[in-house]
C-alpha distance (Angstrom), angle and dihedral (degrees) to the residues before:
residue distance angle dihedral
M1 . . .
N2 3.82 . .
P3 3.80 117.3 .
K4 3.76 116.2 -86.7
I5 3.84 119.0 -89.6
W6 3.78 107.1 -151.5
L7 3.83 125.1 -149.4
S8 3.81 93.4 -124.3
S9 3.80 117.7 -13.2
P10 3.85 127.3 -176.4
H11 3.76 114.2 -88.8
M12 3.77 115.7 -157.3
S13 3.80 124.3 -155.8
G14 3.80 99.3 -153.7
N15 3.85 89.3 -119.2
E16 3.82 93.7 90.4
Q17 3.81 94.1 79.6
F18 3.81 91.4 62.9
Y19 3.80 93.0 59.8
I20 3.78 93.9 40.1
H21 3.79 92.6 50.9
E22 3.80 89.2 48.6
A23 3.79 90.1 54.5
F24 3.79 91.9 52.0
A25 3.79 93.8 42.9
S26 3.81 92.1 52.3
N27 3.89 92.8 39.9
W28 3.84 89.7 -123.0
V29 3.80 96.8 144.1
A30 3.83 100.1 132.0
P31 3.82 129.2 94.1
L32 3.83 89.6 -81.6
G33 3.77 136.2 52.3
P34 3.86 143.8 97.9
N35 3.79 95.3 -54.7
V36 3.81 92.8 53.5
S37 3.80 93.2 50.9
G38 3.85 90.9 38.7
F39 3.84 92.1 52.3
E40 3.82 90.2 49.3
M41 3.81 90.8 51.1
D42 3.85 90.5 46.9
L43 3.80 90.1 54.3
Q44 3.81 93.4 44.1
S45 3.78 90.6 51.9
Y46 3.80 92.2 47.1
L47 3.85 94.0 50.0
N48 3.89 88.0 47.4
E49 3.81 97.6 -168.3
D50 3.83 103.2 108.4
R51 3.77 92.6 -93.6
N52 3.78 130.7 151.7
V53 3.82 120.8 -133.0
A54 3.79 129.8 -157.5
A55 3.84 114.8 -165.8
L56 3.81 110.6 -136.4
S57 3.80 141.9 177.3
S58 3.86 93.8 -99.7
G59 3.75 145.6 -11.9
T60 3.82 88.0 -105.9
A61 3.84 89.5 59.0
A62 3.81 89.2 51.8
L63 3.80 91.0 52.6
H64 3.81 91.6 47.1
L65 3.80 92.3 51.6
S66 3.85 90.2 47.0
L67 3.77 89.9 57.2
I68 3.80 92.1 47.2
L69 3.79 92.9 49.7
L70 3.84 88.8 50.5
G71 3.81 89.7 53.8
V72 3.76 96.5 -114.7
G73 3.80 110.0 167.6
T74 3.74 148.2 151.2
G75 3.79 112.8 -31.2
D76 3.81 96.3 15.4
E77 3.78 125.4 120.7
V78 3.79 127.1 -133.1
I79 3.78 122.8 -167.3
C80 3.83 112.1 -132.6
Q81 3.78 134.0 -177.5
S82 3.79 106.9 -108.0
K83 3.82 95.9 -150.3
T84 3.76 98.7 72.0
F85 3.82 145.9 87.1
S86 3.86 114.6 -73.6
A87 3.82 91.9 -110.0
S88 3.79 87.3 75.7
A89 3.83 90.6 61.5
N90 3.80 106.3 28.1
P91 3.84 97.5 76.1
I92 3.84 88.9 57.1
V93 3.83 87.0 63.4
Y94 3.85 91.2 44.4
Q95 3.83 85.7 64.9
G96 3.81 94.4 49.8
A97 3.77 90.5 -109.6
T98 3.82 129.2 128.9
P99 3.84 123.1 -115.8
V100 3.78 115.6 -134.5
F101 3.76 108.7 -158.6
V102 3.79 124.1 -142.5
D103 3.80 124.1 -167.3
S104 3.83 131.1 -126.0
E105 3.77 137.5 -99.9
K106 3.84 120.5 -129.1
E107 3.80 100.0 -120.2
T108 3.81 99.4 65.0
W109 3.83 101.9 4.3
N110 3.78 87.9 -123.6
M111 3.81 135.0 113.9
C112 3.74 112.3 -38.4
P113 3.81 111.2 -127.7
L114 3.85 92.3 -150.1
Q115 3.83 92.1 52.6
L116 3.80 89.9 44.5
E117 3.77 93.5 57.3
I118 3.79 91.5 44.6
A119 3.81 89.0 52.7
I120 3.80 93.9 47.9
K121 3.77 95.0 49.3
D122 3.81 91.8 47.2
R123 3.79 93.7 48.4
I124 3.82 91.5 49.5
S125 3.84 89.8 48.2
K126 3.79 86.2 56.6
G127 3.80 92.1 51.5
K128 3.82 95.4 -102.1
H129 3.77 116.2 117.2
P130 3.83 106.0 -167.9
K131 3.82 113.9 -117.1
A132 3.79 96.0 -151.2
I133 3.76 146.3 -4.6
V134 3.85 120.2 -130.6
A135 3.84 106.2 -156.1
V136 3.81 119.4 -177.8
H137 3.79 133.1 -152.8
L138 3.77 94.2 -142.4
Y139 3.84 117.6 -145.2
G140 3.79 87.4 -12.5
M141 3.79 96.3 -57.7
P142 3.81 110.7 129.1
Y143 3.75 117.2 -121.3
K144 3.80 120.2 -125.5
V145 3.74 93.4 -77.8
D146 3.80 100.7 179.0
E147 3.85 93.3 50.1
I148 3.78 96.3 42.3
N149 3.82 95.0 44.1
K150 3.81 91.8 46.6
I151 3.80 92.0 54.0
A152 3.82 90.6 46.3
A153 3.85 91.3 51.9
T154 3.84 91.3 46.8
Y155 3.80 90.7 58.5
N156 3.86 94.7 33.3
I157 3.84 94.5 -119.1
P158 3.76 118.6 145.5
V159 3.83 120.7 -125.9
I160 3.75 125.0 -130.6
E161 3.83 104.9 -160.7
D162 3.81 110.5 -148.3
S163 3.77 99.2 -153.0
A164 3.90 93.4 161.4
E165 3.81 91.1 125.2
A166 3.80 98.6 32.4
L167 3.76 113.0 65.1
G168 3.81 104.1 144.4
S169 3.80 95.1 19.6
Q170 3.82 117.2 121.7
Y171 3.79 139.5 -153.6
K172 3.79 114.4 -156.9
G173 3.81 89.8 -20.1
Q174 3.79 95.9 -50.7
K175 3.81 121.0 112.9
C176 3.79 120.0 -109.5
G177 3.78 110.3 -114.5
T178 3.88 92.3 55.8
F179 3.79 101.9 73.1
G180 3.77 103.9 76.4
D181 3.78 132.8 74.4
F182 3.78 78.9 -118.3
S183 3.78 124.8 11.0
I184 3.81 130.8 -167.3
L185 3.77 133.5 -150.3
S186 3.83 130.0 -166.4
F187 3.78 129.6 -150.0
N188 3.77 98.1 -176.8
G189 3.80 117.7 150.7
N190 3.77 94.3 -91.7
K191 3.87 98.7 46.5
I192 3.78 130.0 106.8
I193 3.81 87.3 -90.3
T194 3.80 124.5 8.6
T195 3.78 140.3 -152.0
S196 3.80 88.0 -173.2
G197 3.80 86.2 -103.3
G198 3.78 125.7 1.1
G199 3.74 148.2 99.0
A200 3.77 143.9 -167.1
L201 3.78 141.4 -130.4
V202 3.78 116.9 -137.3
T203 3.80 115.2 -156.0
R204 3.78 134.5 -178.3
T205 3.83 95.0 -135.6
A206 3.81 134.2 45.9
S207 3.81 89.3 -132.7
N208 3.82 92.3 60.0
K209 3.80 89.5 49.1
Q210 3.80 90.1 53.2
K211 3.79 91.0 47.8
A212 3.75 90.0 51.4
I213 3.83 92.4 49.8
F214 3.85 89.8 48.5
L215 3.78 91.9 54.8
A216 3.77 92.0 41.5
T217 3.78 92.2 56.5
Q218 3.81 96.9 55.1
A219 3.83 93.5 -83.7
R220 3.75 94.5 -92.1
D221 3.81 112.9 -173.8
D222 3.80 121.2 -131.8
A223 3.83 98.1 -90.9
P224 3.78 135.6 117.9
H225 3.83 88.0 -117.2
Y226 3.78 129.9 48.4
Q227 3.79 106.8 -80.6
H228 3.78 127.8 162.5
S229 3.78 129.4 -167.7
H230 3.82 94.0 166.6
I231 3.75 134.9 43.4
G232 3.79 107.8 -101.7
Y233 3.80 138.2 -166.5
N234 3.80 138.4 -143.3
Y235 3.83 93.3 -121.0
R236 3.82 105.3 128.5
M237 3.79 121.2 117.6
S238 3.82 117.0 -117.9
N239 3.78 122.3 -118.1
I240 3.84 90.6 -118.5
V241 3.78 93.9 53.0
A242 3.83 90.4 45.4
G243 3.81 87.8 55.3
I244 3.79 89.4 61.6
G245 3.77 88.4 50.5
R246 3.84 91.9 52.9
G247 3.77 90.5 54.0
Q248 3.78 91.4 45.9
M249 3.84 91.7 52.8
T250 3.83 89.1 64.1
I251 3.81 91.9 66.0
L252 3.89 100.8 31.2
D253 3.78 93.9 110.7
S254 3.78 93.9 48.9
H255 3.85 90.0 49.0
I256 3.83 88.0 55.8
E257 3.80 91.4 48.6
N258 3.80 90.3 51.2
R259 3.79 94.2 48.6
R260 3.72 92.0 48.3
A261 3.79 88.7 49.2
N262 3.89 87.8 55.5
Y263 3.82 88.7 53.9
D264 3.80 91.1 48.9
F265 3.81 90.9 50.0
Y266 3.82 91.1 52.0
A267 3.81 92.8 44.9
K268 3.76 91.6 53.2
A269 3.77 94.5 43.1
F270 3.84 93.5 50.6
S271 3.78 97.6 40.2
N272 3.86 91.9 109.9
F273 3.81 96.3 39.6
E274 3.84 110.2 106.8
Q275 3.80 90.2 -169.7
I276 3.84 94.5 58.8
S277 3.79 132.5 65.4
L278 3.80 130.3 172.0
L279 3.79 134.2 -148.4
Q280 3.84 108.9 -98.0
E281 3.84 125.8 -152.8
P282 3.80 110.0 -108.3
E283 3.81 116.2 -140.9
G284 3.81 110.8 -69.1
H285 3.82 93.7 19.7
F286 3.78 122.8 113.7
S287 3.80 114.1 -178.7
N288 3.78 126.3 -162.3
R289 3.81 84.9 -144.5
W290 3.77 90.7 -133.6
L291 3.76 87.7 173.8
S292 3.79 126.0 14.6
C293 3.81 107.4 -136.8
I294 3.79 131.6 -169.5
L295 3.78 133.4 -164.5
L296 3.86 116.3 -141.1
D297 3.85 126.6 -159.0
S298 3.76 94.2 -104.5
K299 3.86 145.2 3.8
T300 3.85 87.1 -108.3
T301 3.78 91.5 56.8
R302 3.84 91.4 45.2
E303 3.80 93.4 52.1
G304 3.79 92.9 42.0
L305 3.86 91.5 54.4
R306 3.78 92.7 43.6
L307 3.86 91.1 53.7
A308 3.82 90.5 45.4
L309 3.77 90.4 54.8
E310 3.82 92.0 44.0
K311 3.82 89.6 53.5
E312 3.80 88.7 59.0
N313 3.83 92.1 47.9
I314 3.79 93.9 -103.0
E315 3.77 117.3 138.1
S316 3.83 118.5 -137.8
R317 3.83 129.4 155.6
P318 3.78 138.7 -156.6
L319 3.82 115.6 -108.8
W320 3.81 114.6 -88.9
K321 3.77 113.7 -66.6
P322 3.82 105.6 -117.8
M323 3.75 115.4 -104.1
H324 3.83 90.8 -125.2
Q325 3.79 88.1 62.9
Q326 3.79 94.3 50.4
P327 3.83 115.7 107.3
I328 3.78 92.5 -133.1
F329 3.88 91.2 57.8
K330 3.78 99.1 37.8
D331 3.80 92.0 118.6
A332 3.80 96.8 45.7
P333 3.80 119.5 111.1
S334 3.83 111.3 -101.3
Y335 3.82 137.3 -177.5
I336 3.79 106.9 -152.4
N337 3.76 132.7 -177.7
G338 3.81 98.1 172.4
V339 3.80 98.2 -107.7
S340 3.82 98.5 110.7
D341 3.83 91.2 43.1
E342 3.80 89.8 57.1
L343 3.79 92.9 43.8
F344 3.80 89.6 54.1
E345 3.78 92.5 48.2
K346 3.80 96.1 49.2
G347 3.77 107.0 22.2
L348 3.80 129.0 102.3
C349 3.80 131.0 -178.4
L350 3.85 111.8 -141.0
P351 3.79 126.0 -155.7
S352 3.75 107.0 -72.3
G353 3.78 109.9 165.0
S354 3.81 119.2 147.3
N355 3.77 87.8 -126.9
L356 3.86 96.0 57.6
T357 3.81 110.6 133.4
D358 3.81 127.8 -142.3
N359 3.77 87.6 -110.7
E360 3.81 91.6 55.2
R361 3.73 93.9 46.4
N362 3.78 90.0 51.6
R363 3.77 90.4 49.3
I364 3.75 90.2 54.2
L365 3.83 91.3 48.4
D366 3.79 93.1 48.1
V367 3.80 90.9 55.8
I368 3.81 91.9 47.7
N369 3.85 92.6 46.5
S370 3.78 89.7 48.3
Y371 3.86 92.4 49.1
F372 3.74 93.4 53.6
């Protein structure tokens, strides 16, 4: 059997070992140290919008701390994009709050501004003013930032920008990860860059960064003994893991180029396929193309193609199952227009790693050509 082609595998630069070795040599192996602060500075410099970054154990941890810092608690409601991975919604439940799911629009596959305003007005009419909006840049494609943020400002609702899949993406020339009151990044093993596991919280103020770090390090009060006035969490990134991140930052831009090249390859290859369409970049949107996704003409075609690829040891995956379809969230309020349901039925993520070779791309294309 041919070697496995993964959907999105880690892609090391070779520079990571320097920082990891430095951590061991200096005995900085705890959740603090020069790599942690260095990685935070690297990210702040890359985002280039006077933001503050706290390196954490995961993107989920970053989202959880965002909700805590916004005062979300038991009985509150938080609006969340339905078309996303469950980590966008789970921290809402951690806080005892209720997620309110909003469907997508067809241009970017992200939160629909029309449905968002319908949801806000309806929740307010029921006596529930949403405490936050979790908006996601799905598969690296920026959501409609101007429209979403304008609605949020109109109703005085803070935005948590889920940029887990969108490091390096831009909206009107500004980097994703800088548009929210709080923004989150992920460095999971399948992301555009990886620290094996890890994430970051992006804040607008240094004070909020410090509050996040305080909570992420078990909320230890300033005392010679262990004293705690707040519930804390073990959410800080280790110096070793941050060293991987520092090495990965040196090749972030080339990773984005490679992933966009994958998309261009697929777009050219499928240009004459009536059964296949791809997600285009609307004006002002620049996607890192974390994953290249296609829409097929039916669920039957989608599943047939996925199984044909699987048979040849090529990993592909249906688009995220919407949160309003998930058993755990079946009772949550939702404002649905049918877009995310159709995307789930007909959508497929194709191998998109920045380390895909020409031979691997051609193997994928051969299977697809053969299937059709």
